C-alpha positions in Angstrom: 27.7 -20.7 1.6 25.1 -21.1 -1.0 24.3 -24.6 -2.5 23.5 -23.5 -5.8 27.0 -21.4 -7.1 24.7 -19.7 -9.7 23.2 -17.7 -6.9 26.7 -16.3 -6.0 26.2 -14.3 -9.4 24.1 -11.2 -8.5 22.5 -11.0 -11.7 21.3 -14.4 -11.8 20.6 -14.1 -7.7 18.1 -10.9 -8.7 16.3 -12.7 -11.5 15.5 -15.7 -9.4 13.5 -13.2 -7.0 12.0 -10.8 -9.4 8.2 -11.5 -9.7 7.1 -12.5 -13.3 3.3 -11.8 -13.8 1.8 -13.0 -16.8 -0.9 -10.3 -16.3 -1.7 -7.1 -14.5 -4.0 -9.6 -12.1 -0.9 -11.9 -11.3 1.2 -8.9 -10.8 -1.1 -7.6 -8.2 -1.8 -10.9 -6.4 2.1 -10.9 -5.9 2.2 -7.7 -4.8 -0.2 -8.1 -2.2 1.2 -11.1 -0.8 4.5 -9.3 -0.3 2.7 -6.2 1.2 1.1 -8.0 3.5 4.5 -9.7 4.5 5.5 -5.9 4.9 2.7 -5.3 7.2 3.3 -8.4 9.2 7.0 -7.4 9.6 6.5 -4.1 10.5 4.0 -5.1 13.4 7.1 -6.6 15.1 8.6 -3.1 15.3 5.6 -1.1 16.5 7.5 0.1 19.4 10.2 2.0 17.2 7.5 3.3 14.6 5.5 4.5 17.1 8.1 6.5 18.9 9.2 8.1 15.4 5.6 9.1 14.5 5.5 10.5 18.0 8.7 12.6 17.5 7.7 14.0 13.9 4.2 12.6 12.3 5.3 13.6 8.8 8.6 12.2 8.8 7.4 9.1 10.7 4.7 8.3 8.0 7.6 9.1 5.4 9.8 6.7 7.1 7.1 3.8 7.2 6.4 4.5 3.4 10.2 4.1 2.9 10.5 0.7 4.8 7.6 -0.6 2.9 9.5 0.2 -0.3 12.6 -1.4 1.1 10.9 -4.4 1.9 9.3 -4.8 -1.4 12.6 -4.0 -3.3 14.1 -6.9 -1.3 11.3 -9.1 -2.4 12.1 -8.1 -6.1 9.8 -5.3 -7.1 11.0 -1.7 -8.0 9.5 0.1 -5.5 10.2 4.0 -4.7 8.8 6.6 -2.2 8.3 10.2 -3.1 8.4 9.3 -6.8 7.5 11.7 -9.4 4.3 10.3 -10.9 1.8 13.3 -11.9 3.2 14.6 -8.2 5.6 12.9 -5.4 3.6 9.7 -4.7 4.4 8.0 -1.3 4.9 4.2 -3.0 5.3 3.4 -6.6 5.9 0.0 -7.4 6.3 -1.1 -11.0 8.8 -4.2 -12.8 11.6 -4.0 -15.1 10.3 -3.1 -18.9 6.5 -3.7 -18.0 3.9 -1.2 -17.9 2.4 -2.4 -14.9 2.1 0.2 -12.1 0.8 0.3 -8.5 0.7 3.4 -6.6 -0.2 3.3 -2.8 -0.8 6.2 -0.5 -0.2 5.9 3.3 -2.0 8.5 5.8 -1.5 8.0 9.3 -5.2 7.9 11.0 -6.7 11.0 12.2 -10.5 10.3 11.2 -12.1 9.9 7.8 -11.2 13.3 6.6 -7.7 13.0 6.5 -8.0 9.6 5.0 -10.0 10.9 2.2 -7.4 13.3 1.3 -5.2 10.3 0.5 -8.1 8.6 -1.5 -8.4 12.0 -3.4 -4.9 12.2 -4.2 -4.7 8.8 -5.4 -7.9 9.4 -8.0 -7.3 12.7 -8.8 -3.6 13.4 -8.7 -1.3 10.5 -8.9 -2.9 7.4 -10.6 -3.4 7.5 -14.5 -6.0 4.9 -14.7 -4.9 3.3 -17.7 -4.8 -0.6 -18.4 -2.2 -2.2 -16.3 -2.4 0.8 -14.0 -5.9 0.8 -12.7 -5.2 -0.3 -9.2 -3.8 1.3 -6.2 -4.0 1.0 -2.4 -4.6 3.2 0.7 -2.5 2.5 3.7 -4.0 3.5 7.2 -1.0 3.9 9.8 -2.6 3.8 13.2 -0.9 5.4 16.2 -3.4 7.0 18.5 -7.2 6.3 18.9 -9.3 3.7 20.9 -10.9 2.1 17.9 -9.3 -1.1 16.7 -8.5 -1.9 13.2 -11.9 -3.7 12.2 -13.7 -0.3 13.6 -11.5 2.1 11.8 -11.9 0.1 8.3 -15.8 -0.2 9.1 -16.0 3.4 9.9 -13.8 4.3 6.8 -15.9 2.0 4.4 -19.1 4.3 5.8 -17.4 7.4 4.9 -16.0 6.3 1.7 -19.6 5.4 0.3 -20.0 9.4 0.8 -16.8 10.4 -0.8 -16.5 12.3 -4.1 -15.0 9.4 -5.5 -18.1 7.0 -5.6 -18.2 3.2 -5.3 -19.5 1.5 -8.3 -19.3 -1.9 -6.7 -20.0 -3.4 -3.2 -16.8 -3.5 -1.1 -15.3 -7.0 -1.2 -13.2 -8.3 1.7 -9.8 -9.7 1.0 -9.6 -13.3 1.1 -6.0 -13.4 2.1 -6.3 -10.3 4.7 -9.1 -10.0 6.9 -8.1 -6.3 7.8 -8.2 -5.3 4.1 -11.1 -4.6 1.6 -11.3 -3.6 -2.0 -13.5 -0.8 -3.5 -14.2 -0.2 -7.2 -14.7 3.2 -8.9 -14.7 4.9 -11.9 -11.2 6.5 -12.6 -12.3 10.3 -12.9 -9.3 10.3 -16.2 -9.5 7.1 -18.0 -13.1 5.9 -17.3 -12.1 2.7 -16.4 -12.5 0.3 -13.2 -10.4 1.7 -10.5 -9.8 -0.7 -7.5 -8.4 0.1 -4.5 -7.2 -2.1 -1.4 -7.2 -0.3 1.7 -5.2 -1.4 4.6 -4.4 -0.8 8.2 -0.9 -0.8 9.9 -1.3 -0.9 13.8 1.7 1.2 15.2 0.0 1.7 18.7 2.5 0.7 21.4 1.0 0.6 25.1 2.5 -2.4 27.0 0.8 -2.5 30.5 3.5 -4.7 32.4 
């Protein structure tokens, strides 16, 4: 039984968990906190996710994107998979009656070339780069490689420096997640700074017992 009887009202309960940022930076800070929560939760079920990826890589990738959207929605965000934003973006996060927007692109790791495809989709296909929409995320899903997460991120950053979406500011480690970093670019459409958060989710499951 709820101690606060008001929370038995679905509308009031929804308002109690819906983020109410006063700026786009507050929007991003709260979103990345909840994204890290989603990553930590998914790490508890890597045995199931790993099998899904092995059975069908495309469907497995989409399943992970959907689960992340479900977790974010439960945390009060409007999060959708395959949402039509200049195409079908993997993860689109917004809030009711706000123009703030964040787009995430998830890719199963198969080397920097395939990850670059996700980067280009973010930069040249989906994102507008407008004020309040000039940040996105690249989520690297790991299912089969001998490299650890940090090695994959380091290798990806070196490749990022040579991509067709040049970095205008040095990479910046994330203070709240040591397996994430930020890169800042000039958005090809708006010309504004566009900041991408790069993250890894490890779904390898190889028990030795």
